[in-house]
N, CA, C and O of each residue as an XYZ file, in Angstrom:
720
protein
N     -15.474     10.969     20.344
C     -14.561     10.253     19.466
C     -15.007      8.793     19.368
O     -15.316      8.155     20.374
N     -15.032      8.287     18.154
C     -15.436      6.906     17.897
C     -14.211      6.139     17.429
O     -13.465      6.617     16.574
N     -13.998      4.952     17.984
C     -12.857      4.121     17.594
C     -13.387      2.901     16.826
O     -14.241      2.164     17.318
N     -12.865      2.709     15.615
C     -13.327      1.619     14.766
C     -12.138      0.723     14.430
O     -11.091      1.205     13.998
N     -12.309     -0.583     14.632
C     -11.258     -1.532     14.274
C     -11.264     -1.702     12.756
O     -12.240     -2.183     12.180
N     -10.167     -1.303     12.118
C     -10.114     -1.303     10.660
C      -9.065     -2.281     10.138
O      -9.387     -3.162      9.341
N      -7.836     -2.138     10.569
C      -6.749     -2.940      9.989
C      -6.441     -4.147     10.854
O      -6.064     -4.009     12.018
N      -6.601     -5.321     10.284
C      -6.322     -6.552     11.016
C      -4.816     -6.814     11.035
O      -4.064     -6.162     10.310
N      -4.371     -7.767     11.862
C      -2.934     -8.044     11.976
C      -2.272     -8.458     10.652
O      -1.114     -8.109     10.420
N      -2.965     -9.181      9.795
C      -2.351     -9.601      8.522
C      -2.000     -8.382      7.686
O      -0.896     -8.295      7.148
N      -2.926     -7.444      7.572
C      -2.686     -6.226      6.792
C      -1.523     -5.440      7.390
O      -0.630     -4.997      6.669
N      -1.539     -5.271      8.707
C      -0.490     -4.471      9.358
C       0.870     -5.129      9.265
O       1.863     -4.440      9.028
N       0.952     -6.442      9.445
C       2.241     -7.144      9.342
C       2.778     -7.046      7.917
O       3.954     -6.746      7.713
N       1.925     -7.297      6.940
C       2.357     -7.187      5.538
C       2.846     -5.769      5.244
O       3.879     -5.582      4.600
N       2.099     -4.774      5.720
C       2.458     -3.380      5.467
C       3.805     -3.021      6.081
O       4.703     -2.553      5.381
N       3.952     -3.240      7.389
C       5.161     -2.780      8.073
C       6.393     -3.609      7.723
O       7.502     -3.076      7.698
N       6.220     -4.900      7.453
C       7.366     -5.704      7.012
C       7.828     -5.214      5.643
O       9.028     -5.094      5.399
N       6.890     -4.933      4.757
C       7.247     -4.438      3.423
C       7.923     -3.078      3.517
O       8.915     -2.834      2.829
N       7.406     -2.193      4.352
C       8.038     -0.885      4.561
C       9.485     -1.075      4.998
O      10.390     -0.436      4.462
N       9.697     -1.948      5.966
C      11.042     -2.185      6.491
C      11.976     -2.737      5.420
O      13.109     -2.275      5.282
N      11.502     -3.721      4.664
C      12.349     -4.327      3.621
C      12.663     -3.318      2.524
O      13.799     -3.255      2.054
N      11.688     -2.537      2.113
C      11.942     -1.533      1.071
C      12.996     -0.539      1.560
O      13.900     -0.173      0.810
N      12.883     -0.106      2.804
C      13.895      0.806      3.351
C      15.278      0.160      3.377
O      16.262      0.776      2.968
N      15.352     -1.076      3.854
C      16.647     -1.765      3.944
C      17.214     -2.044      2.559
O      18.377     -1.741      2.291
N      16.400     -2.622      1.678
C      16.906     -3.018      0.360
C      17.195     -1.836     -0.559
O      17.981     -1.972     -1.497
N      16.587     -0.692     -0.316
C      16.854      0.452     -1.183
C      17.925      1.385     -0.625
O      18.401      2.273     -1.332
N      18.310      1.191      0.641
C      19.321      2.086      1.220
C      20.577      1.360      1.698
O      21.687      1.829      1.446
N      20.423      0.236      2.375
C      21.563     -0.436      2.998
C      22.074     -1.585      2.138
O      23.271     -1.676      1.864
N      21.169     -2.459      1.713
C      21.553     -3.660      0.971
C      21.120     -3.530     -0.491
O      19.991     -3.870     -0.843
N      22.015     -3.042     -1.326
C      21.664     -2.841     -2.738
C      21.664     -4.151     -3.517
O      21.040     -4.250     -4.574
N      22.355     -5.143     -3.002
C      22.414     -6.455     -3.652
C      22.934     -7.477     -2.658
O      23.245     -7.136     -1.517
N      23.029     -8.732     -3.088
C      23.558     -9.782     -2.227
C      22.486    -10.740     -1.753
O      21.299    -10.566     -2.028
N      22.938    -11.762     -1.028
C      22.029    -12.836     -0.632
C      20.964    -12.374      0.374
O      19.830    -12.850      0.326
N      21.312    -11.462      1.274
C      20.308    -10.975      2.228
C      19.273    -10.129      1.490
O      18.079    -10.223      1.777
N      19.718     -9.304      0.543
C      18.819     -8.511     -0.298
C      17.830     -9.442     -1.015
O      16.626     -9.184     -1.046
N      18.356    -10.513     -1.581
C      17.501    -11.471     -2.297
C      16.522    -12.159     -1.347
O      15.340    -12.294     -1.661
N      17.013    -12.594     -0.189
C      16.150    -13.250      0.795
C      15.007    -12.325      1.215
O      13.850    -12.741      1.278
N      15.347    -11.069      1.501
C      14.315    -10.109      1.882
C      13.337     -9.868      0.737
O      12.137     -9.711      0.966
N      13.846     -9.837     -0.496
C      12.976     -9.685     -1.663
C      12.008    -10.844     -1.794
O      10.823    -10.635     -2.055
N      12.495    -12.064     -1.617
C      11.606    -13.235     -1.658
C      10.598    -13.212     -0.504
O       9.462    -13.660     -0.659
N      11.018    -12.689      0.649
C      10.095    -12.558      1.779
C       8.950    -11.614      1.431
O       7.793    -11.880      1.758
N       9.280    -10.512      0.768
C       8.234     -9.583      0.332
C       7.323    -10.262     -0.692
O       6.108    -10.065     -0.672
N       7.905    -11.053     -1.576
C       7.088    -11.770     -2.569
C       6.074    -12.689     -1.880
O       4.914    -12.757     -2.285
N       6.520    -13.389     -0.844
C       5.613    -14.273     -0.102
C       4.515    -13.444      0.566
O       3.338    -13.797      0.485
N       4.891    -12.346      1.224
C       3.891    -11.505      1.871
C       2.955    -10.849      0.863
O       1.786    -10.603      1.162
N       3.466    -10.569     -0.318
C       2.634    -10.016     -1.382
C       1.553    -11.019     -1.786
O       0.396    -10.647     -1.981
N       1.930    -12.276     -1.909
C       0.954    -13.324     -2.216
C      -0.060    -13.439     -1.075
O      -1.262    -13.544     -1.318
N       0.423    -13.419      0.156
C      -0.471    -13.486      1.315
C      -1.453    -12.315      1.275
O      -2.653    -12.499      1.476
N      -0.938    -11.112      1.014
C      -1.799     -9.918      1.007
C      -2.833     -9.978     -0.117
O      -3.985     -9.592      0.081
N      -2.431    -10.457     -1.289
C      -3.382    -10.563     -2.397
C      -4.471    -11.585     -2.071
O      -5.653    -11.324     -2.292
N      -4.077    -12.738     -1.551
C      -5.072    -13.738     -1.147
C      -5.979    -13.147     -0.064
O      -7.197    -13.318     -0.111
N      -5.383    -12.450      0.913
C      -6.138    -11.837      1.991
C      -7.091    -10.768      1.448
O      -8.129    -10.491      2.049
N      -6.735    -10.179      0.325
C      -7.597     -9.198     -0.307
C      -8.893     -9.788     -0.830
O      -9.836     -9.053     -1.125
N      -8.950    -11.106     -0.948
C     -10.171    -11.785     -1.391
C     -10.901    -12.495     -0.257
O     -12.125    -12.622     -0.291
N     -10.155    -12.960      0.752
C     -10.789    -13.758      1.808
C     -10.662    -13.147      3.195
O     -11.201    -13.691      4.159
N      -9.966    -12.037      3.313
C      -9.661    -11.470      4.626
C     -10.805    -10.725      5.265
O     -11.959    -10.829      4.850
N     -10.457     -9.976      6.282
C     -11.443     -9.203      7.028
C     -12.054     -8.115      6.143
O     -11.551     -7.825      5.058
N     -13.123     -7.533      6.615
C     -13.918     -6.591      5.822
C     -13.076     -5.522      5.129
O     -13.180     -5.363      3.913
N     -12.254     -4.793      5.861
C     -11.521     -3.671      5.287
C     -10.268     -4.106      4.529
O      -9.647     -3.290      3.847
N      -9.896     -5.361      4.637
C      -8.761     -5.896      3.881
C      -9.181     -6.342      2.485
O      -8.348     -6.423      1.582
N     -10.459     -6.630      2.304
C     -10.946     -7.159      1.020
C     -10.973     -6.076     -0.050
O     -11.454     -4.967      0.181
N     -10.450     -6.415     -1.223
C     -10.412     -5.482     -2.343
C     -11.815     -5.022     -2.731
O     -12.004     -3.875     -3.137
N     -12.785     -5.902     -2.610
C     -14.152     -5.550     -2.982
C     -14.708     -4.425     -2.117
O     -15.607     -3.704     -2.548
N     -14.188     -4.266     -0.905
C     -14.656     -3.225     -0.001
C     -14.187     -1.847     -0.451
O     -14.894     -0.857     -0.264
N     -13.001     -1.781     -1.043
C     -12.469     -0.461     -1.380
C     -12.118     -0.291     -2.852
O     -11.352      0.606     -3.204
N     -12.668     -1.138     -3.714
C     -12.345     -1.010     -5.134
C     -12.778      0.372     -5.637
O     -13.929      0.762     -5.442
N     -11.876      1.111     -6.277
C     -12.163      2.500     -6.647
C     -12.915      2.633     -7.979
O     -12.302      2.613     -9.047
N     -14.227      2.766     -7.909
C     -15.006      2.970     -9.125
C     -14.837      4.416     -9.604
O     -14.379      5.281     -8.857
N     -15.209      4.656    -10.841
C     -15.127      6.005    -11.392
C     -15.983      6.982    -10.575
O     -15.557      8.103    -10.297
N     -17.176      6.556    -10.198
C     -18.070      7.422     -9.413
C     -17.459      7.757     -8.056
O     -17.502      8.909     -7.622
N     -16.887      6.750     -7.379
C     -16.265      6.992     -6.072
C     -15.068      7.932     -6.201
O     -14.870      8.818     -5.370
N     -14.267      7.728     -7.259
C     -13.115      8.602     -7.481
C     -13.558     10.044     -7.722
O     -12.990     10.979     -7.158
N     -14.574     10.211     -8.562
C     -15.079     11.551     -8.887
C     -15.582     12.256     -7.627
O     -15.276     13.427     -7.403
N     -16.347     11.546     -6.814
C     -16.879     12.123     -5.579
C     -15.748     12.501     -4.621
O     -15.772     13.574     -4.018
N     -14.763     11.617     -4.488
C     -13.656     11.882     -3.560
C     -12.822     13.072     -4.028
O     -12.450     13.923     -3.220
N     -12.529     13.136     -5.313
C     -11.746     14.260     -5.839
C     -12.526     15.566     -5.661
O     -11.934     16.602     -5.358
N     -13.839     15.525     -5.844
C     -14.675     16.722     -5.620
C     -14.567     17.187     -4.175
O     -14.459     18.384     -3.908
N     -14.595     16.238     -3.242
C     -14.430     16.579     -1.823
C     -13.070     17.220     -1.570
O     -12.961     18.191     -0.821
N     -12.043     16.673     -2.195
C     -10.699     17.224     -2.004
C     -10.607     18.638     -2.557
O     -10.030     19.521     -1.922
N     -11.171     18.852     -3.733
C     -11.116     20.172     -4.361
C     -11.887     21.192     -3.536
O     -11.448     22.331     -3.380
N     -13.023     20.786     -3.014
C     -13.832     21.715     -2.207
C     -13.303     21.828     -0.779
O     -13.788     22.643      0.005
N     -12.308     21.008     -0.445
C     -11.676     21.009      0.887
C     -12.671     20.694      1.987
O     -12.542     21.194      3.104
N     -13.657     19.874      1.683
C     -14.632     19.513      2.712
C     -14.172     18.266      3.458
O     -13.582     17.351      2.885
N     -14.461     18.264      4.745
C     -14.130     17.119      5.597
C     -15.273     16.121      5.503
O     -16.437     16.514      5.575
N     -14.962     14.823      5.341
C     -16.042     13.836      5.313
C     -16.794     13.829      6.643
O     -16.180     13.875      7.709
N     -18.108     13.771      6.579
C     -18.903     13.779      7.808
C     -18.855     12.404      8.472
O     -18.596     11.393      7.821
N     -19.112     12.389      9.791
C     -19.142     11.120     10.530
C     -20.216     10.196      9.980
O     -19.999      8.993      9.838
N     -21.378     10.767      9.672
C     -22.461      9.918      9.171
C     -22.100      9.326      7.820
O     -22.440      8.177      7.535
N     -21.414     10.098      6.982
C     -21.005      9.587      5.675
C     -19.990      8.466      5.856
O     -20.064      7.442      5.176
N     -19.042      8.655      6.773
C     -18.062      7.601      7.028
C     -18.735      6.359      7.584
O     -18.376      5.238      7.224
N     -19.699      6.555      8.448
C     -20.401      5.401      9.019
C     -21.184      4.659      7.947
O     -21.247      3.430      7.958
N     -21.786      5.406      7.016
C     -22.563      4.780      5.937
C     -21.668      4.183      4.862
O     -22.029      3.185      4.238
N     -20.509      4.783      4.641
C     -19.623      4.351      3.567
C     -18.435      3.617      4.167
O     -17.389      4.218      4.410
N     -18.592      2.331      4.405
C     -17.552      1.548      5.075
C     -16.254      1.504      4.283
O     -15.186      1.306      4.863
N     -16.326      1.683      2.984
C     -15.113      1.640      2.170
C     -14.138      2.725      2.595
O     -12.934      2.480      2.673
N     -14.647      3.931      2.873
C     -13.758      5.019      3.251
C     -13.198      4.870      4.655
O     -12.261      5.580      5.019
N     -13.744      3.972      5.444
C     -13.122      3.689      6.730
C     -11.798      2.969      6.506
O     -10.865      3.119      7.295
N     -11.716      2.202      5.450
C     -10.464      1.538      5.093
C      -9.639      2.463      4.228
O      -8.866      3.277      4.734
N      -9.803      2.340      2.922
C      -9.086      3.199      1.975
C     -10.080      4.074      1.244
O     -11.133      3.605      0.812
N      -9.745      5.352      1.105
C     -10.560      6.186      0.237
C     -10.212      5.816     -1.214
O      -9.243      5.089     -1.430
N     -10.962      6.285     -2.203
C     -10.726      5.851     -3.584
C      -9.314      6.132     -4.112
O      -8.738      5.287     -4.797
N      -8.753      7.298     -3.805
C      -7.385      7.574     -4.259
C      -6.383      6.695     -3.519
O      -5.402      6.236     -4.104
N      -6.632      6.463     -2.237
C      -5.779      5.551     -1.471
C      -5.843      4.145     -2.033
O      -4.832      3.444     -2.079
N      -7.025      3.729     -2.462
C      -7.189      2.397     -3.059
C      -6.380      2.285     -4.349
O      -5.714      1.277     -4.584
N      -6.442      3.323     -5.181
C      -5.621      3.310     -6.403
C      -4.144      3.162     -6.054
O      -3.410      2.425     -6.713
N      -3.718      3.867     -5.014
C      -2.318      3.786     -4.608
C      -1.979      2.387     -4.105
O      -0.891      1.884     -4.385
N      -2.874      1.759     -3.378
C      -2.610      0.410     -2.880
C      -2.427     -0.550     -4.055
O      -1.487     -1.345     -4.070
N      -3.316     -0.475     -5.030
C      -3.174     -1.345     -6.211
C      -1.886     -1.037     -6.961
O      -1.217     -1.949     -7.447
N      -1.536      0.237     -7.057
C      -0.281      0.640     -7.692
C       0.917      0.037     -6.954
O       1.822     -0.521     -7.574
N       0.911      0.155     -5.627
C       2.033     -0.365     -4.835
C       2.138     -1.889     -4.936
O       3.237     -2.429     -5.068
N       1.003     -2.578     -4.875
C       1.021     -4.042     -4.983
C       1.560     -4.484     -6.344
O       2.382     -5.397     -6.420
N       1.107     -3.849     -7.398
C       1.565     -4.197     -8.743
C       3.051     -3.876     -8.926
O       3.798     -4.667     -9.502
N       3.464     -2.729     -8.440
C       4.873     -2.341     -8.539
C       5.765     -3.302     -7.764
O       6.820     -3.705     -8.254
N       5.349     -3.665     -6.567
C       6.115     -4.642     -5.784
C       6.188     -5.987     -6.504
O       7.223     -6.653     -6.475
N       5.094     -6.385     -7.147
C       5.095     -7.654     -7.889
C       6.110     -7.609     -9.030
O       6.840     -8.576     -9.249
N       6.161     -6.497     -9.752
C       7.131     -6.369    -10.852
C       8.554     -6.385    -10.304
O       9.434     -7.016    -10.891
N       8.788     -5.707     -9.202
C      10.126     -5.680     -8.595
C      10.531     -7.088     -8.163
O      11.653     -7.520     -8.427
N       9.629     -7.799     -7.505
C       9.941     -9.163     -7.062
C      10.193    -10.074     -8.269
O      11.127    -10.877     -8.259
N       9.376     -9.949     -9.285
C       9.523    -10.788    -10.476
C      10.834    -10.501    -11.207
O      11.551    -11.431    -11.575
N      11.148     -9.239    -11.419
C      12.400     -8.916    -12.114
C      13.609     -9.283    -11.258
O      14.638     -9.711    -11.781
N      13.481     -9.113     -9.941
C      14.565     -9.536     -9.047
C      14.800    -11.029     -9.154
O      15.944    -11.480     -9.217
N      13.722    -11.796     -9.175
C      13.849    -13.246     -9.339
C      14.443    -13.589    -10.704
O      15.336    -14.431    -10.794
N      13.964    -12.955    -11.751
C      14.475    -13.239    -13.098
C      15.984    -13.052    -13.175
O      16.667    -13.786    -13.890
N      16.506    -12.075    -12.443
C      17.948    -11.825    -12.487
C      18.754    -12.970    -11.879
O      19.963    -13.058    -12.091
N      18.088    -13.850    -11.123
C      18.798    -14.989    -10.532
C      18.709    -16.240    -11.410
O      19.319    -17.261    -11.093
N      17.958    -16.166    -12.507
C      17.798    -17.335    -13.380
C      18.908    -17.376    -14.424
O      19.532    -16.357    -14.720
N      19.146    -18.553    -14.975
C      20.181    -18.703    -16.004
C      19.917    -17.806    -17.210
O      20.847    -17.222    -17.766
N      18.659    -17.697    -17.613
C      18.324    -16.960    -18.826
C      18.638    -15.467    -18.693
O      19.115    -14.847    -19.644
N      18.375    -14.894    -17.531
C      18.571    -13.448    -17.340
C      19.790    -13.113    -16.484
O      20.003    -11.950    -16.141
N      20.592    -14.120    -16.136
C      21.776    -13.875    -15.313
C      22.683    -12.872    -16.025
O      23.088    -13.093    -17.166
N      22.993    -11.781    -15.353
C      23.869    -10.765    -15.933
C      23.181     -9.861    -16.943
O      23.847     -9.053    -17.590
N      21.880     -9.973    -17.094
C      21.144     -9.148    -18.057
C      21.018     -7.714    -17.544
O      20.358     -7.450    -16.539
N      21.660     -6.808    -18.254
C      21.563     -5.405    -17.865
C      20.154     -4.867    -18.083
O      19.697     -3.993    -17.345
N      19.467     -5.389    -19.094
C      18.097     -4.950    -19.359
C      17.194     -5.283    -18.179
O      16.424     -4.438    -17.721
N      17.289     -6.514    -17.689
C      16.455     -6.918    -16.550
C      16.818     -6.099    -15.315
O      15.938     -5.684    -14.561
N      18.094     -5.872    -15.112
C      18.529     -5.065    -13.971
C      18.021     -3.630    -14.101
O      17.601     -3.026    -13.114
N      18.059     -3.086    -15.316
C      17.550     -1.731    -15.544
C      16.047     -1.651    -15.262
O      15.580     -0.699    -14.636
N      15.293     -2.651    -15.724
C      13.852     -2.684    -15.470
C      13.597     -2.743    -13.964
O      12.741     -2.032    -13.436
N      14.352     -3.599    -13.291
C      14.230     -3.737    -11.834
C      14.478     -2.384    -11.157
O      13.704     -1.965    -10.297
N      15.541     -1.718    -11.542
C      15.904     -0.439    -10.917
C      14.898      0.657    -11.233
O      14.601      1.491    -10.377
N      14.369      0.665    -12.457
C      13.342      1.663    -12.813
C      12.115      1.485    -11.929
O      11.550      2.468    -11.448
N      11.697      0.237    -11.711
C      10.523      0.000    -10.879
C      10.798      0.264     -9.408
O       9.889      0.665     -8.680
N      12.023      0.052     -8.953
C      12.363      0.413     -7.566
C      12.264      1.932     -7.406
O      11.710      2.423     -6.422
N      12.802      2.664     -8.372
C      12.706      4.129     -8.328
C      11.243      4.566     -8.358
O      10.831      5.440     -7.595
N      10.467      3.953     -9.241
C       9.031      4.257     -9.308
C       8.346      3.937     -7.981
O       7.474      4.685     -7.538
N       8.731      2.839     -7.348
C       8.170      2.478     -6.041
C       8.478      3.554     -5.013
O       7.597      3.954     -4.252
N       9.718      4.026     -4.981
C      10.101      5.039     -4.001
C       9.327      6.339     -4.216
O       8.932      6.992     -3.250
N       9.110      6.717     -5.471
C       8.302      7.905     -5.769
C       6.861      7.656     -5.317
O       6.236      8.529     -4.714
N       6.339      6.467     -5.610
C       4.972      6.113     -5.202
C       4.832      6.132     -3.684
O       3.819      6.591     -3.157
N       5.836      5.641     -2.993
C       5.812      5.644     -1.522
C       5.773      7.082     -1.009
O       5.031      7.389     -0.076
N       6.565      7.960     -1.613
C       6.559      9.370     -1.200
C       5.174      9.987     -1.422
O       4.677     10.718     -0.565
N       4.557      9.696     -2.556
C       3.208     10.197     -2.829
C       2.214      9.587     -1.837
O       1.322     10.276     -1.343
N       2.373      8.291     -1.550
C       1.506      7.601     -0.593
C       1.600      8.258      0.792
O       0.576      8.549      1.411
N       2.798      8.486      1.265
C       2.990      9.099      2.582
C       2.404     10.514      2.590
O       1.759     10.908      3.561
N       2.623     11.274      1.523
C       2.039     12.619      1.434
C       0.517     12.535      1.485
O      -0.130     13.326      2.173
N      -0.047     11.583      0.763
C      -1.499     11.399      0.769
C      -2.019     11.034      2.145
O      -3.062     11.529      2.570
N      -1.296     10.169      2.844
C      -1.693      9.778      4.207
C      -1.672     10.999      5.128
O      -2.587     11.194      5.928
N      -0.633     11.814      5.012
C      -0.541     13.005      5.865
C      -1.646     14.006      5.532
O      -2.257     14.579      6.434
N      -1.900     14.216      4.249
C      -2.957     15.143      3.832
C      -4.321     14.647      4.314
O      -5.107     15.419      4.862
N      -4.595     13.371      4.109
C      -5.890     12.818      4.520
C      -6.015     12.788      6.038
O      -7.109     12.990      6.564
N      -4.924     12.542      6.750
C      -4.961     12.590      8.220
C      -5.366     13.982      8.684
O      -6.186     14.130      9.591
N      -4.789     14.991      8.061
C      -5.106     16.377      8.419
C      -6.535     16.726      8.013
O      -7.281     17.316      8.794
N      -6.908     16.362      6.801
C      -8.231     16.695      6.268
C      -9.343     16.039      7.080
O     -10.334     16.684      7.423
N      -9.174     14.747      7.386
C     -10.216     14.002      8.104
C     -10.035     14.054      9.620
O     -10.846     13.510     10.369
N      -8.965     14.714     10.062
C      -8.643     14.805     11.498
C      -8.582     13.425     12.143
O      -9.130     13.188     13.220
N      -7.893     12.520     11.443
C      -7.726     11.147     11.905
C      -6.271     10.753     11.702
O      -5.733     10.935     10.610
N      -5.631     10.221     12.722
C      -4.232      9.823     12.606
C      -4.153      8.462     11.907
O      -4.299      7.418     12.542
N      -3.920      8.490     10.591
C      -3.902      7.257      9.810
C      -2.663      6.412     10.080
O      -2.710      5.188      9.962
N      -1.571      7.044     10.437
C      -0.360      6.283     10.756
C      -0.588      5.478     12.036
O      -0.244      4.298     12.101
N      -1.158      6.109     13.034
C      -1.492      5.406     14.276
C      -2.462      4.256     14.000
O      -2.347      3.182     14.590
N      -3.412      4.492     13.104
C      -4.381      3.438     12.756
C      -3.695      2.229     12.139
O      -4.107      1.094     12.379
N      -2.651      2.457     11.346
C      -1.937      1.335     10.726
C      -1.064      0.620     11.748
O      -0.697     -0.536     11.537
N      -0.726      1.277     12.841
C       0.048      0.627     13.911
C      -0.883     -0.158     14.833
O      -0.627     -1.325     15.130
N      -1.959      0.480     15.283
C      -2.854     -0.136     16.272
C      -3.965     -0.969     15.642
O      -4.515     -1.867     16.280
N      -4.291     -0.667     14.392
C      -5.403     -1.323     13.720
C      -6.727     -0.623     13.935
O      -7.741     -1.019     13.359
N      -6.732      0.422     14.767
C      -7.959      1.129     15.103
C      -7.898      2.572     14.615
O      -6.939      3.302     14.866
N      -8.958      2.953     13.911
C      -9.060      4.321     13.417
C      -9.948      5.095     14.370
O     -11.072      4.687     14.665
N      -9.429      6.222     14.851
C     -10.191      7.085     15.759
C     -10.826      8.207     14.943
O     -10.134      9.023     14.335
N     -12.154      8.229     14.944
C     -12.901      9.236     14.196
C     -13.373     10.327     15.135
O     -13.916     10.052     16.205
N     -13.161     11.565     14.726
C     -13.601     12.712     15.539
C     -15.014     13.108     15.191
O     -15.552     14.051     15.771
């Protein structure tokens, strides 16, 4: 078994804080000042994560895992054929040590969706959009879309953990991916 340090503390803190806030704000606190404060906190962490995506550690950088058409095609072919990625391929392809191409698409989807949620949430506090049902509807549609995306993300993590025989959830907690 080979252990590779993949997720740095910035990535893990941004990830788990966002997970916690999404759970709290979508189940317990549907509105109010704490809901807003937590939303602004996610907005700040979103900015940190985006900046970190350009200047951060190797596996945090967007350039490391940007999903090209060729990478997506190859990854989907592997999924369809149900083949497990080889150790040598993982060692040669550092991008897949972080996010595989479909996982990368999901990360960009989640970041963009969170940005829209934070922006529409903020707009609802401004004079221009105060009481705007349209803005509230847009906000709620994107929250629902986020929750569906999160469910797909978690399913993908579980499928890839099983397929690659690597506990990806543990890797996001410890920062270290154990390769068999």
